[in-house]
C-alpha positions in Angstrom: 23.7 15.6 20.7 21.1 12.5 19.9 21.6 10.8 16.2 17.9 12.5 14.7 18.9 15.7 16.0 22.3 16.0 14.1 20.7 14.2 10.9 17.8 16.7 10.9 20.4 19.8 11.4 23.3 18.3 9.1 20.0 18.0 6.3 18.8 21.6 7.3 22.4 23.1 6.8 22.5 21.3 3.2 19.3 22.2 1.9 19.2 25.6 2.9 22.0 25.9 0.3 19.2 26.4 -2.7 17.5 29.4 -0.5 20.0 31.7 -1.6 18.3 35.3 -2.5 19.0 34.9 -6.5 18.1 31.0 -6.8 14.8 29.5 -8.0 12.8 29.5 -5.0 10.1 27.3 -6.5 13.1 25.0 -7.0 14.3 25.4 -3.4 10.4 24.7 -2.0 10.5 21.5 -4.2 13.6 19.9 -2.4 12.8 20.5 0.7 9.1 19.3 0.4 10.9 15.8 -0.4 13.5 16.3 2.5 10.9 17.5 5.4 8.9 16.4 7.2 11.2 13.5 8.0 10.5 9.9 8.0 12.3 7.5 9.4 15.6 8.5 8.3 16.7 4.4 8.6 19.8 5.4 6.2 21.4 8.3 7.9 20.7 6.7 11.6 22.7 3.4 10.1 25.4 5.6 9.1 25.9 7.3 12.8 25.4 4.2 14.3 27.9 2.5 12.2 30.8 5.2 12.9 29.8 5.0 16.7 30.6 1.4 16.9 33.7 1.9 14.8 35.1 4.8 17.6 34.1 8.0 15.5 36.2 10.6 15.8 35.4 13.0 12.8 31.2 13.9 13.6 31.5 16.5 11.0 32.3 14.0 8.4 29.7 11.3 9.7 27.1 13.5 10.1 28.1 14.8 6.4 27.9 11.0 5.2 24.2 10.5 7.3 23.1 13.6 5.2 24.5 12.7 2.0 22.8 9.1 1.8 19.3 10.6 3.0 19.4 13.2 0.5 20.0 11.0 -2.2 17.6 8.3 -0.8 15.3 11.6 -0.6 16.3 12.1 -4.7 15.4 8.5 -5.5 12.1 8.9 -3.6 11.5 11.7 -6.0 12.2 10.4 -9.0 10.7 6.8 -7.9 7.3 8.6 -7.9 7.2 10.1 -11.5 4.3 9.4 -13.7 7.5 7.4 -15.8 7.6 4.7 -13.0 5.6 4.7 -10.2 2.8 7.8 -10.6 2.5 8.2 -6.9 0.4 10.7 -5.5 1.4 10.5 -2.3 5.2 10.3 -0.5 5.4 10.1 3.6 1.8 11.0 4.0 1.1 14.0 1.9 1.6 14.8 -1.9 4.3 13.9 -4.0 6.7 16.1 -5.4 5.1 15.9 -8.7 1.6 16.2 -7.8 2.5 19.2 -5.7 5.2 21.4 -8.0 5.0 19.7 -11.5 7.1 17.2 -13.3 9.4 19.5 -14.4 10.8 20.8 -11.1 10.2 17.4 -9.5 13.1 16.1 -11.6 15.0 19.1 -11.2 14.8 19.0 -7.6 15.9 15.1 -7.6 18.8 16.0 -9.6 19.5 18.8 -7.8 19.9 16.8 -4.0 21.6 14.2 -5.8 24.4 16.6 -6.4 23.7 18.8 -3.3 24.7 15.2 -1.6 28.2 15.6 -2.7 28.4 19.0 -1.8 27.8 18.5 1.3 30.5 15.9 1.6 32.7 17.9 0.1 32.2 20.8 2.4 32.9 18.8 5.8 36.6 17.6 4.1 38.2 19.8 6.0 41.6 18.7 7.8 40.1 15.5 6.7 41.7 14.9 3.1 42.6 11.1 3.9 39.0 10.2 4.8 36.9 11.7 2.3 37.9 9.5 -0.3 36.6 6.0 0.6 33.1 8.0 2.2 32.9 8.9 -1.3 33.6 6.0 -3.0 30.9 4.0 -0.2 28.1 7.0 -1.6 28.9 6.6 -5.2 28.8 2.9 -5.1 25.7 2.4 -3.4 24.2 5.4 -5.9 25.5 4.4 -9.4 26.7 1.8 -12.0 26.7 -1.1 -12.0 25.1 -2.0 -8.7 23.5 1.4 -7.4 20.4 2.3 -6.8 20.1 3.7 -10.1 21.0 0.1 -11.6 18.1 -1.2 -9.2 15.7 1.5 -10.9 16.6 0.2 -14.1 15.4 -2.8 -13.6 11.8 -1.7 -13.7 12.9 -0.9 -17.0 14.1 -4.6 -18.4 11.4 -7.4 -19.8 12.2 -9.8 -16.7 14.0 -8.6 -13.2 16.0 -10.8 -11.1 14.1 -10.1 -7.6 17.6 -11.0 -5.6 19.4 -8.5 -7.6 16.3 -5.6 -8.3 16.3 -6.0 -4.1 19.9 -6.2 -3.7 20.7 -2.9 -6.0 16.9 -1.0 -5.5 17.4 -0.6 -1.5 20.1 -2.8 -0.1 22.8 -1.0 -2.2 22.1 2.6 -0.1 22.3 0.8 3.0 25.6 -1.0 1.9 27.0 2.5 1.7 25.5 4.1 4.7 27.5 1.3 6.9 30.7 1.3 4.8 30.4 5.8 4.8 29.8 5.3 8.7 32.6 2.9 9.3 35.1 4.8 7.2 33.7 8.5 8.5 35.6 6.9 12.0 38.8 5.5 9.8 38.0 2.3 9.4 40.1 0.6 7.5 38.2 -2.3 6.2 35.0 -1.7 5.2 34.1 -4.8 3.1 32.2 -6.4 6.1 30.5 -3.0 6.9 29.4 -3.2 3.2 27.9 -7.0 3.6 26.6 -6.1 7.2 24.4 -3.4 5.4 23.3 -4.5 2.2 21.9 -7.6 4.3 20.0 -5.5 6.3 18.5 -3.1 3.5 17.3 -6.5 1.7 15.4 -7.0 5.0 14.4 -3.5 5.3 12.9 -4.4 1.4 11.7 -7.6 2.3 9.5 -6.0 4.9 8.0 -3.1 2.6 7.2 -5.8 0.4 5.0 -7.2 2.9 4.0 -3.7 3.9 2.9 -3.2 0.6 0.4 -5.9 0.7 -1.1 -6.1 3.6 -0.6 -2.9 5.6 -3.1 -0.2 6.4 -2.9 2.7 4.5 -1.9 5.5 7.3 1.3 3.5 8.2 2.9 3.3 4.3 2.7 7.0 3.9 2.4 6.6 -0.1 0.0 4.1 -1.8 -0.7 0.4 -1.0 -0.7 -2.3 -3.6 1.7 -0.7 -5.8 3.7 -3.3 -6.6 0.8 -6.0 -8.0 -0.6 -2.6 -9.7 2.5 -2.2 -11.4 4.2 -5.7 -11.6 7.0 -4.5 -9.9 9.2 -7.7 -8.6 8.0 -8.4 -5.0 9.1 -11.3 -2.5 5.3 -11.0 -0.7 3.5 -11.5 -4.3 6.3 -14.0 -5.3 6.1 -16.2 -2.1 2.7 -15.2 -0.3 2.5 -13.5 2.5 3.7 -16.1 5.5 6.7 -17.8 3.3 7.3 -13.8 3.1 7.4 -13.0 6.7 9.9 -16.2 7.1 12.6 -15.2 4.8 12.4 -11.2 6.4 13.1 -13.0 9.9 15.8 -14.9 8.1 17.2 -11.8 6.7 16.8 -10.1 9.6 18.8 -13.1 11.8 21.4 -12.8 8.7 21.8 -9.0 9.0 22.7 -8.9 12.7 24.8 -12.1 11.9 27.2 -10.1 9.6 27.7 -6.9 12.1 31.6 -7.3 12.2 33.5 -7.3 15.3 33.5 -3.8 17.0 32.7 -2.2 20.1 29.0 -1.2 19.7 28.2 -4.9 17.8 25.7 -5.3 20.6 24.1 -1.7 19.9 23.7 -2.4 16.3 22.2 -5.8 16.6 19.7 -4.2 18.9 18.9 -1.8 16.5 18.4 -4.3 13.5 15.9 -6.0 16.1 14.1 -2.5 16.6 13.6 -1.7 13.0 12.2 -5.2 12.4 9.9 -5.0 15.1 8.8 -1.0 13.4 8.3 -2.6 10.2 6.2 -5.2 10.8 2.7 -4.4 9.6 0.1 -4.0 12.6 -2.4 -6.7 11.6 0.7 -9.1 11.6 1.6 -7.8 14.6 -1.8 -8.9 16.2 -2.2 -12.1 14.2 1.1 -12.8 16.6 0.3 -11.8 19.4 
């Protein structure tokens, strides 16, 4: 079974928990709206790829870890789009959750997705008790304090945000969690190198996102463009200018590829990094390069 199918199946199973007969139907609908249709699923794909590179032998736990990472990512998008933050009208090419269901249900749906991520992991732990704690620790470290995505979002509430810390926490932390959780689900003992790799890849992804926010065409984004400038958000593209930001992106991609620990799947992971870099390059820059 290919990775995308595994991810979608795991997410569908998880989200279906909200569809119980005596549960609030609009909350279930808001949660489903947040998770489907799918985006690029970069983070869960990274989780599966790292697990495979480490000799995956517990696919149920790996699938649960990948689903948990994506559920947490989706929850962060729901909250990020709320009026108190970006007040975004669109996400993934359609109405954001709060525009479709209202602010109260959007807040609750995001909260429910966070809890669902850990419910999903707990249900996949049967017979794998020794591996669950490091997976839980990796995931929790990526979303909580002091340096997870919650901390990253909180920088937007500070009078001054350090650009590198903001990017490392808001985006890099969940990539680091995806890589570490994938390695832990496969039984890897030393997760620190995998966290470093994921963090570097996340920094590259955020750099690309900053560039896209400035120069990408609307249909490439799936969300409103120009929001960083409008909201005064820290941005590599705005701080350095597009040429220097693109150069920095290329450096980050190279650093991420070099940070991949020694494993039998290293070549496949490097190919994934290069593929993602090409996918994230805005069409206008690709045409200029050509």
